[in-house]
Structures are given as structure tokens and as C-alpha cells.
BAGULUM-732930 format. One record per residue (C-alpha): residue number from 0; residue in three letters; y, x, z. Coordinates in nm, 3 decimals. Each point is the difference from the previous one (the first is absolute). Layout:
BEGIN
<site k="NUM" r="ALA" north="Y" east="X" up="Z"/>
...
This chain:
BEGIN
<site k="0" r="MET" north="9.003" east="13.838" up="8.348"/>
<site k="1" r="ILE" north="-0.346" east="-0.144" up="-0.130"/>
<site k="2" r="PHE" north="-0.128" east="0.069" up="0.367"/>
<site k="3" r="ASP" north="0.283" east="-0.209" up="0.130"/>
<site k="4" r="TYR" north="-0.071" east="-0.295" up="-0.211"/>
<site k="5" r="ILE" north="-0.384" east="0.026" up="0.089"/>
<site k="6" r="VAL" north="0.083" east="0.017" up="0.375"/>
<site k="7" r="VAL" north="0.250" east="-0.322" up="-0.038"/>
<site k="8" r="GLY" north="-0.285" east="-0.172" up="-0.228"/>
<site k="9" r="ILE" north="-0.256" east="0.040" up="0.265"/>
<site k="10" r="LEU" north="0.232" east="-0.123" up="0.263"/>
<site k="11" r="GLY" north="0.071" east="-0.306" up="-0.177"/>
<site k="12" r="LEU" north="-0.357" east="-0.078" up="-0.058"/>
<site k="13" r="ILE" north="-0.097" east="0.061" up="0.373"/>
<site k="14" r="VAL" north="0.301" east="-0.243" up="0.120"/>
<site k="15" r="GLY" north="-0.113" east="-0.243" up="-0.268"/>
<site k="16" r="SER" north="-0.334" east="-0.004" up="0.176"/>
<site k="17" r="PHE" north="0.188" east="-0.065" up="0.317"/>
<site k="18" r="LEU" north="0.208" east="-0.264" up="-0.167"/>
<site k="19" r="ASN" north="-0.326" east="-0.202" up="-0.079"/>
<site k="20" r="VAL" north="-0.075" east="-0.035" up="0.376"/>
<site k="21" r="VAL" north="0.375" east="-0.106" up="0.053"/>
<site k="22" r="VAL" north="-0.044" east="-0.259" up="-0.308"/>
<site k="23" r="HIS" north="-0.319" east="-0.136" up="0.138"/>
<site k="24" r="ARG" north="0.058" east="-0.010" up="0.376"/>
<site k="25" r="VAL" north="0.386" east="-0.074" up="0.089"/>
<site k="26" r="PRO" north="-0.006" east="-0.365" up="-0.165"/>
<site k="27" r="ARG" north="-0.309" east="-0.051" up="0.239"/>
<site k="28" r="ARG" north="0.176" east="0.147" up="0.291"/>
<site k="29" r="GLU" north="-0.246" east="0.271" up="0.053"/>
<site k="30" r="SER" north="0.046" east="0.332" up="0.088"/>
<site k="31" r="ILE" north="0.057" east="0.269" up="-0.256"/>
<site k="32" r="VAL" north="-0.115" east="0.274" up="0.263"/>
<site k="33" r="THR" north="-0.326" east="-0.126" up="0.136"/>
<site k="34" r="PRO" north="-0.287" east="-0.043" up="-0.090"/>
<site k="35" r="GLY" north="-0.013" east="0.259" up="-0.283"/>
<site k="36" r="SER" north="-0.064" east="-0.080" up="-0.367"/>
<site k="37" r="HIS" north="-0.289" east="-0.232" up="-0.061"/>
<site k="38" r="CYS" north="-0.138" east="-0.268" up="-0.220"/>
<site k="39" r="PRO" north="0.132" east="-0.311" up="0.052"/>
<site k="40" r="SER" north="-0.304" east="-0.195" up="-0.082"/>
<site k="41" r="CYS" north="-0.273" east="0.211" up="0.204"/>
<site k="42" r="GLU" north="0.215" east="0.193" up="0.223"/>
<site k="43" r="HIS" north="-0.157" east="0.324" up="-0.121"/>
<site k="44" r="SER" north="0.216" east="0.288" up="0.121"/>
<site k="45" r="LEU" north="0.100" east="0.216" up="-0.295"/>
<site k="46" r="ARG" north="-0.123" east="0.337" up="0.005"/>
<site k="47" r="PRO" north="0.244" east="0.293" up="-0.113"/>
<site k="48" r="TRP" north="-0.128" east="0.034" up="-0.349"/>
<site k="49" r="GLU" north="0.023" east="-0.396" up="-0.013"/>
<site k="50" r="ASN" north="0.381" east="0.019" up="0.055"/>
<site k="51" r="ILE" north="0.100" east="0.244" up="-0.250"/>
<site k="52" r="PRO" north="0.278" east="-0.164" up="-0.202"/>
<site k="53" r="VAL" north="-0.100" east="-0.125" up="-0.344"/>
<site k="54" r="LEU" north="-0.305" east="0.219" up="-0.025"/>
<site k="55" r="SER" north="-0.207" east="-0.177" up="0.254"/>
<site k="56" r="TRP" north="0.045" east="-0.326" up="-0.176"/>
<site k="57" r="VAL" north="-0.125" east="0.165" up="-0.328"/>
<site k="58" r="PHE" north="-0.287" east="0.171" up="0.169"/>
<site k="59" r="LEU" north="-0.108" east="-0.337" up="0.189"/>
<site k="60" r="ARG" north="0.043" east="-0.194" up="-0.313"/>
<site k="61" r="GLY" north="0.246" east="-0.224" up="0.153"/>
<site k="62" r="ARG" north="-0.276" east="-0.111" up="0.257"/>
<site k="63" r="CYS" north="-0.024" east="0.036" up="0.382"/>
<site k="64" r="HIS" north="-0.251" east="0.255" up="0.108"/>
<site k="65" r="GLY" north="-0.128" east="-0.213" up="0.269"/>
<site k="66" r="CYS" north="-0.038" east="-0.360" up="-0.130"/>
<site k="67" r="GLY" north="0.067" east="0.045" up="-0.376"/>
<site k="68" r="ALA" north="0.305" east="-0.230" up="0.020"/>
<site k="69" r="ALA" north="0.264" east="0.046" up="-0.287"/>
<site k="70" r="ILE" north="0.295" east="0.205" up="0.089"/>
<site k="71" r="ALA" north="0.299" east="-0.135" up="-0.156"/>
<site k="72" r="TRP" north="0.183" east="0.185" up="-0.293"/>
<site k="73" r="ARG" north="0.339" east="-0.022" up="0.223"/>
<site k="74" r="TYR" north="-0.128" east="0.295" up="0.198"/>
<site k="75" r="PRO" north="-0.010" east="0.260" up="-0.248"/>
<site k="76" r="ALA" north="0.283" east="-0.155" up="-0.209"/>
<site k="77" r="LEU" north="0.240" east="0.026" up="0.300"/>
<site k="78" r="GLU" north="-0.126" east="0.359" up="0.081"/>
<site k="79" r="LEU" north="0.070" east="0.095" up="-0.359"/>
<site k="80" r="LEU" north="0.357" east="-0.185" up="0.014"/>
<site k="81" r="SER" north="0.096" east="0.170" up="0.329"/>
<site k="82" r="GLY" north="-0.092" east="0.327" up="-0.180"/>
<site k="83" r="LEU" north="0.193" east="-0.068" up="-0.307"/>
<site k="84" r="LEU" north="0.293" east="-0.113" up="0.151"/>
<site k="85" r="ALA" north="0.014" east="0.307" up="0.235"/>
<site k="86" r="LEU" north="-0.004" east="0.218" up="-0.301"/>
<site k="87" r="VAL" north="0.272" east="-0.199" up="-0.159"/>
<site k="88" r="ILE" north="0.217" east="0.023" up="0.311"/>
<site k="89" r="PHE" north="-0.061" east="0.369" up="0.033"/>
<site k="90" r="SER" north="0.108" east="0.053" up="-0.351"/>
<site k="91" r="GLN" north="0.344" east="-0.153" up="0.083"/>
<site k="92" r="VAL" north="0.054" east="0.128" up="0.354"/>
<site k="93" r="TRP" north="-0.174" east="0.339" up="0.010"/>
<site k="94" r="LEU" north="-0.061" east="0.161" up="0.340"/>
<site k="95" r="THR" north="0.306" east="-0.124" up="0.174"/>
<site k="96" r="ALA" north="0.075" east="-0.148" up="0.353"/>
<site k="97" r="LYS" north="-0.034" east="-0.351" up="-0.176"/>
<site k="98" r="LEU" north="-0.328" east="0.033" up="-0.157"/>
<site k="99" r="PRO" north="-0.209" east="-0.133" up="0.340"/>
<site k="100" r="LEU" north="0.250" east="-0.268" up="0.041"/>
<site k="101" r="VAL" north="-0.020" east="-0.123" up="-0.359"/>
<site k="102" r="LEU" north="-0.374" east="0.010" up="-0.025"/>
<site k="103" r="VAL" north="-0.010" east="-0.200" up="0.335"/>
<site k="104" r="PHE" north="0.230" east="-0.258" up="-0.126"/>
<site k="105" r="THR" north="-0.188" east="-0.022" up="-0.314"/>
<site k="106" r="TRP" north="-0.338" east="-0.038" up="0.193"/>
<site k="107" r="ILE" north="0.157" east="-0.280" up="0.206"/>
<site k="108" r="LEU" north="0.110" east="-0.174" up="-0.311"/>
<site k="109" r="LEU" north="-0.356" east="0.046" up="-0.167"/>
<site k="110" r="ALA" north="-0.182" east="-0.140" up="0.319"/>
<site k="111" r="LEU" north="0.229" east="-0.307" up="0.002"/>
<site k="112" r="THR" north="-0.046" east="-0.059" up="-0.362"/>
<site k="113" r="LEU" north="-0.373" east="-0.006" up="0.016"/>
<site k="114" r="ILE" north="-0.012" east="-0.222" up="0.309"/>
<site k="115" r="ASP" north="0.242" east="-0.250" up="-0.155"/>
<site k="116" r="LEU" north="-0.197" east="-0.017" up="-0.321"/>
<site k="117" r="GLU" north="-0.340" east="-0.060" up="0.201"/>
<site k="118" r="THR" north="0.125" east="-0.221" up="0.291"/>
<site k="119" r="HIS" north="0.364" east="-0.098" up="-0.117"/>
<site k="120" r="LEU" north="0.106" east="0.139" up="0.350"/>
<site k="121" r="LEU" north="0.252" east="0.274" up="0.088"/>
<site k="122" r="PRO" north="-0.090" east="0.070" up="0.350"/>
<site k="123" r="ASP" north="0.268" east="0.064" up="0.268"/>
<site k="124" r="ARG" north="-0.238" east="0.298" up="0.126"/>
<site k="125" r="ILE" north="0.131" east="0.192" up="-0.302"/>
<site k="126" r="THR" north="0.338" east="-0.163" up="-0.091"/>
<site k="127" r="LYS" north="0.162" east="-0.002" up="0.327"/>
<site k="128" r="PRO" north="-0.099" east="0.383" up="0.099"/>
<site k="129" r="GLY" north="0.099" east="0.089" up="-0.354"/>
<site k="130" r="ILE" north="0.353" east="-0.157" up="0.058"/>
<site k="131" r="LEU" north="0.042" east="0.188" up="0.332"/>
<site k="132" r="ALA" north="-0.133" east="0.305" up="-0.171"/>
<site k="133" r="GLY" north="0.234" east="0.007" up="-0.286"/>
<site k="134" r="LEU" north="0.292" east="-0.071" up="0.262"/>
<site k="135" r="LEU" north="-0.116" east="0.302" up="0.222"/>
<site k="136" r="LEU" north="-0.042" east="0.230" up="-0.303"/>
<site k="137" r="ASN" north="0.337" east="-0.074" up="-0.150"/>
<site k="138" r="GLY" north="0.146" east="0.022" up="0.357"/>
<site k="139" r="SER" north="-0.112" east="0.363" up="0.023"/>
<site k="140" r="VAL" north="0.248" east="0.112" up="-0.258"/>
<site k="141" r="LEU" north="0.232" east="0.122" up="0.300"/>
<site k="142" r="PHE" north="-0.298" east="0.235" up="0.114"/>
<site k="143" r="TRP" north="-0.193" east="0.054" up="-0.326"/>
<site k="144" r="PRO" north="0.243" east="-0.072" up="-0.295"/>
<site k="145" r="SER" north="-0.273" east="0.104" up="-0.284"/>
<site k="146" r="VAL" north="-0.238" east="-0.253" up="0.091"/>
<site k="147" r="ALA" north="0.202" east="-0.321" up="-0.002"/>
<site k="148" r="LEU" north="-0.011" east="-0.206" up="-0.306"/>
<site k="149" r="THR" north="0.344" east="-0.178" up="0.088"/>
<site k="150" r="SER" north="0.228" east="-0.030" up="0.275"/>
<site k="151" r="PRO" north="-0.048" east="-0.187" up="0.318"/>
<site k="152" r="LEU" north="0.238" east="-0.269" up="-0.085"/>
<site k="153" r="ASN" north="-0.137" east="-0.046" up="-0.343"/>
<site k="154" r="ALA" north="-0.329" east="-0.040" up="0.150"/>
<site k="155" r="LEU" north="0.103" east="-0.270" up="0.253"/>
<site k="156" r="LEU" north="0.172" east="-0.200" up="-0.265"/>
<site k="157" r="GLY" north="-0.308" east="0.048" up="-0.246"/>
<site k="158" r="VAL" north="-0.196" east="-0.192" up="0.270"/>
<site k="159" r="ILE" north="0.265" east="-0.266" up="0.037"/>
<site k="160" r="VAL" north="0.061" east="-0.037" up="-0.389"/>
<site k="161" r="GLY" north="-0.360" east="0.038" up="-0.096"/>
<site k="162" r="TYR" north="-0.122" east="-0.271" up="0.247"/>
<site k="163" r="GLY" north="0.283" east="-0.217" up="-0.061"/>
<site k="164" r="CYS" north="-0.009" east="0.025" up="-0.385"/>
<site k="165" r="LEU" north="-0.355" east="-0.163" up="0.000"/>
<site k="166" r="TRP" north="0.095" east="-0.245" up="0.289"/>
<site k="167" r="LEU" north="0.272" east="-0.141" up="-0.217"/>
<site k="168" r="LEU" north="-0.238" east="-0.017" up="-0.312"/>
<site k="169" r="SER" north="-0.244" east="-0.169" up="0.218"/>
<site k="170" r="ALA" north="0.221" east="-0.233" up="0.142"/>
<site k="171" r="GLY" north="0.160" east="-0.107" up="-0.337"/>
<site k="172" r="CYS" north="-0.369" east="-0.055" up="-0.137"/>
<site k="173" r="HIS" north="-0.079" east="-0.210" up="0.289"/>
<site k="174" r="LEU" north="0.318" east="-0.213" up="-0.054"/>
<site k="175" r="ALA" north="-0.072" east="-0.031" up="-0.356"/>
<site k="176" r="THR" north="-0.385" east="-0.054" up="-0.003"/>
<site k="177" r="GLY" north="-0.093" east="-0.089" up="0.358"/>
<site k="178" r="ARG" north="-0.214" east="0.314" up="0.012"/>
<site k="179" r="HIS" north="0.066" east="0.348" up="0.114"/>
<site k="180" r="GLY" north="0.012" east="0.234" up="-0.283"/>
<site k="181" r="MET" north="-0.135" east="0.299" up="0.216"/>
<site k="182" r="GLY" north="-0.165" east="0.083" up="0.333"/>
<site k="183" r="GLY" north="0.162" east="0.156" up="0.304"/>
<site k="184" r="GLY" north="-0.209" east="0.342" up="-0.091"/>
<site k="185" r="ASP" north="0.191" east="0.020" up="-0.332"/>
<site k="186" r="LEU" north="0.330" east="-0.002" up="0.203"/>
<site k="187" r="LYS" north="-0.124" east="0.274" up="0.216"/>
<site k="188" r="LEU" north="-0.119" east="0.216" up="-0.265"/>
<site k="189" r="LEU" north="0.332" east="-0.008" up="-0.177"/>
<site k="190" r="GLY" north="0.174" east="0.068" up="0.322"/>
<site k="191" r="MET" north="-0.240" east="0.318" up="0.045"/>
<site k="192" r="ILE" north="0.083" east="0.134" up="-0.349"/>
<site k="193" r="GLY" north="0.388" east="-0.048" up="0.097"/>
<site k="194" r="ALA" north="-0.084" east="0.191" up="0.341"/>
<site k="195" r="TRP" north="-0.129" east="0.292" up="-0.200"/>
<site k="196" r="LEU" north="0.224" east="-0.023" up="-0.308"/>
<site k="197" r="GLY" north="0.322" east="-0.153" up="0.108"/>
<site k="198" r="TRP" north="0.154" east="-0.306" up="-0.100"/>
<site k="199" r="GLN" north="0.124" east="0.138" up="-0.339"/>
<site k="200" r="ALA" north="-0.382" east="0.003" up="-0.106"/>
<site k="201" r="ILE" north="-0.064" east="-0.356" up="0.092"/>
<site k="202" r="LEU" north="0.161" east="-0.201" up="-0.283"/>
<site k="203" r="LEU" north="-0.169" east="0.224" up="-0.268"/>
<site k="204" r="ALA" north="-0.336" east="-0.009" up="0.180"/>
<site k="205" r="LEU" north="0.010" east="-0.391" up="-0.009"/>
<site k="206" r="PHE" north="0.096" east="0.007" up="-0.372"/>
<site k="207" r="ILE" north="-0.282" east="0.219" up="-0.093"/>
<site k="208" r="ALA" north="-0.222" east="-0.242" up="0.234"/>
<site k="209" r="ALA" north="0.131" east="-0.299" up="-0.178"/>
<site k="210" r="ILE" north="-0.057" east="0.131" up="-0.354"/>
<site k="211" r="SER" north="-0.332" east="0.139" up="0.056"/>
<site k="212" r="GLY" north="-0.117" east="-0.292" up="0.192"/>
<site k="213" r="GLY" north="0.151" east="-0.258" up="-0.249"/>
<site k="214" r="LEU" north="-0.216" east="0.191" up="-0.293"/>
<site k="215" r="VAL" north="-0.306" east="-0.017" up="0.196"/>
<site k="216" r="ALA" north="0.056" east="-0.387" up="0.081"/>
<site k="217" r="VAL" north="0.048" east="-0.061" up="-0.362"/>
<site k="218" r="ILE" north="-0.336" east="0.184" up="-0.084"/>
<site k="219" r="TYR" north="-0.145" east="-0.221" up="0.272"/>
<site k="220" r="LEU" north="0.126" east="-0.319" up="-0.144"/>
<site k="221" r="LEU" north="-0.111" east="0.106" up="-0.350"/>
<site k="222" r="SER" north="-0.347" east="0.101" up="0.121"/>
<site k="223" r="GLY" north="-0.037" east="-0.376" up="0.128"/>
<site k="224" r="LYS" north="0.084" east="0.068" up="0.377"/>
<site k="225" r="GLY" north="0.151" east="-0.335" up="0.146"/>
<site k="226" r="ARG" north="0.367" east="-0.037" up="0.115"/>
<site k="227" r="ASP" north="-0.129" east="-0.019" up="0.353"/>
<site k="228" r="TYR" north="-0.153" east="0.327" up="0.000"/>
<site k="229" r="ALA" north="0.146" east="0.219" up="0.290"/>
<site k="230" r="MET" north="0.087" east="0.345" up="-0.137"/>
<site k="231" r="PRO" north="0.087" east="0.261" up="0.251"/>
<site k="232" r="PHE" north="0.336" east="0.155" up="-0.025"/>
<site k="233" r="GLY" north="-0.048" east="0.306" up="0.219"/>
<site k="234" r="PRO" north="-0.152" east="0.227" up="-0.262"/>
<site k="235" r="TYR" north="0.303" east="-0.044" up="-0.215"/>
<site k="236" r="LEU" north="0.235" east="0.077" up="0.282"/>
<site k="237" r="ALA" north="-0.211" east="0.305" up="0.068"/>
<site k="238" r="LEU" north="0.031" east="0.098" up="-0.352"/>
<site k="239" r="GLY" north="0.366" east="-0.047" up="-0.017"/>
<site k="240" r="GLY" north="0.057" east="0.203" up="0.330"/>
<site k="241" r="TRP" north="-0.252" east="0.285" up="-0.120"/>
<site k="242" r="LEU" north="0.198" east="0.023" up="-0.319"/>
<site k="243" r="MET" north="0.342" east="0.008" up="0.188"/>
<site k="244" r="LEU" north="-0.153" east="0.270" up="0.242"/>
<site k="245" r="LEU" north="-0.090" east="0.234" up="-0.297"/>
<site k="246" r="TRP" north="0.247" east="-0.074" up="-0.279"/>
<site k="247" r="PRO" north="0.306" east="-0.166" up="0.146"/>
<site k="248" r="GLU" north="0.273" east="0.186" up="-0.213"/>
<site k="249" r="GLN" north="-0.200" east="-0.075" up="-0.339"/>
<site k="250" r="ILE" north="-0.037" east="-0.377" up="0.076"/>
<site k="251" r="ILE" north="0.355" east="-0.044" up="0.104"/>
<site k="252" r="HIS" north="0.100" east="0.159" up="-0.310"/>
<site k="253" r="GLY" north="-0.220" east="-0.204" up="-0.221"/>
<site k="254" r="TYR" north="0.093" east="-0.331" up="0.183"/>
<site k="255" r="MET" north="0.369" east="0.069" up="-0.057"/>
<site k="256" r="HIS" north="-0.068" east="0.099" up="-0.369"/>
<site k="257" r="ILE" north="-0.153" east="-0.343" up="-0.042"/>
<site k="258" r="LEU" north="0.291" east="-0.182" up="0.174"/>
<site k="259" r="MET" north="0.235" east="0.178" up="-0.255"/>
């Protein structure tokens, strides 16, 4: 059991290292395959010992071995977070057929969260293939029922409801204020969550996103941020989707308890 946790944790760290490449390159429309890992400041190609998750950053003291430029704290932080989330998922899903899919969906949400926080973008290069992957995954229920997270119909409705819910909110905000409340990337992200989890998960994922995003917005205002500060909504949608992925029954029960 301990060995399984170690393997999953190391896998999470390694994937976190790859996610750093995704977060840096995808918004710049660069290939995530070539060239190999290198310093963005001096193009120094990283040797294997310079590319060990977390440890290389510690050994190098947060500096590039070639030019001495600072390596952002985001690199080891994302690797550690990826490893931690992998361990949390393993503790809930165990060695089942769904484990790889739950991990992949989590890593997609994690990459989109970091990209949105850094650039206020949710790239189509991730959200659109993510929607297709969710539909194909749940469409495989006829051939591989142990893998699907919901039914094919629920997945298709999830895309429609997920995209449509935010479109209606954005349209309403535009009518009320003259400004769009959110970008098209948010709509596609919620549609992607619906494709993976089904339409039933959409409303609660959106509810979690609204509550958590609202709390952070209050903190921003209290800290002196102006009302015109554009706060990305994608990370909170991703949080809502991830919580509904792992603990849907507990969240639904808690929500119903609040209503009653």
C-alpha cells in the first residue's frame, strides 16, 4: 500500500513537471513536444539532473545553471501540487479502472487553472479537445462500462447545459452592465466539465465556483483592489468541477441539507 502511494506521488510530480511546460508554452502557441526543456531566458537545454521535479529547483537554488536567471516558484509549486492531488485522488479512487481518467481530468483542470491565473486565458487547445475527450470517454460505456463517469446522453447534455448556463449569465450581465461577465473560455471550460461529469454536476460546480470566487473577490476588494480588476473565473470553475468529480454525493447531500 505504501509503495502504491509512493509510485502515484512520483507520477504526480513528473506530470507536474510536464504541466509546467504546458502552462508556459500553450498560451504562447508553442509546441509542448519540441524543443526539449530549456531556460526561457538563455535557451540553455536542461540536463537530466536539472529536470528532476522539485529537487532540481532546490539544488539549483531557484536559478538557471546556464545564465543564473531566477526560476519562478511556480515550477516546484505546481509539481508539488500535482503530486499532492494525485495522492488525494488515489486515496479516494484506489487502483480501479477510473483512476487514470480521474488523474488526467484533474491534471487538465490544474493546467487550465494555472494558465488562467497567469494569462486570463483558457486556451481552445485544451478546452476543445477536453470536451471531445469527455464525450468519447463516456461514449465508451457501451464497450467499457467500468470506465465511463456518466452516460453518453448525460455527457452531451452536460456540454449543452454547461456552455448554456454561463452563456445566459454572460448575456444577462451584458444587458445589465454593458460588459460581458466572462469570456468564451469559461463557457467552454464548464462545457468540458459537463462532458466529463454529466449535466447533473454542472449546477453544483457552478454554485461552488460562485461561492469560492465571490469570497476571493471580497478579499480582493478589502485588500484595496479596484472594482475594475479582472479576476479570472476559470480556477473556481475548475475547483467546482474537481470537487464534484471526487465527492459528488457528499456535496449533493450537504447542499440539500442547507436548503432544508
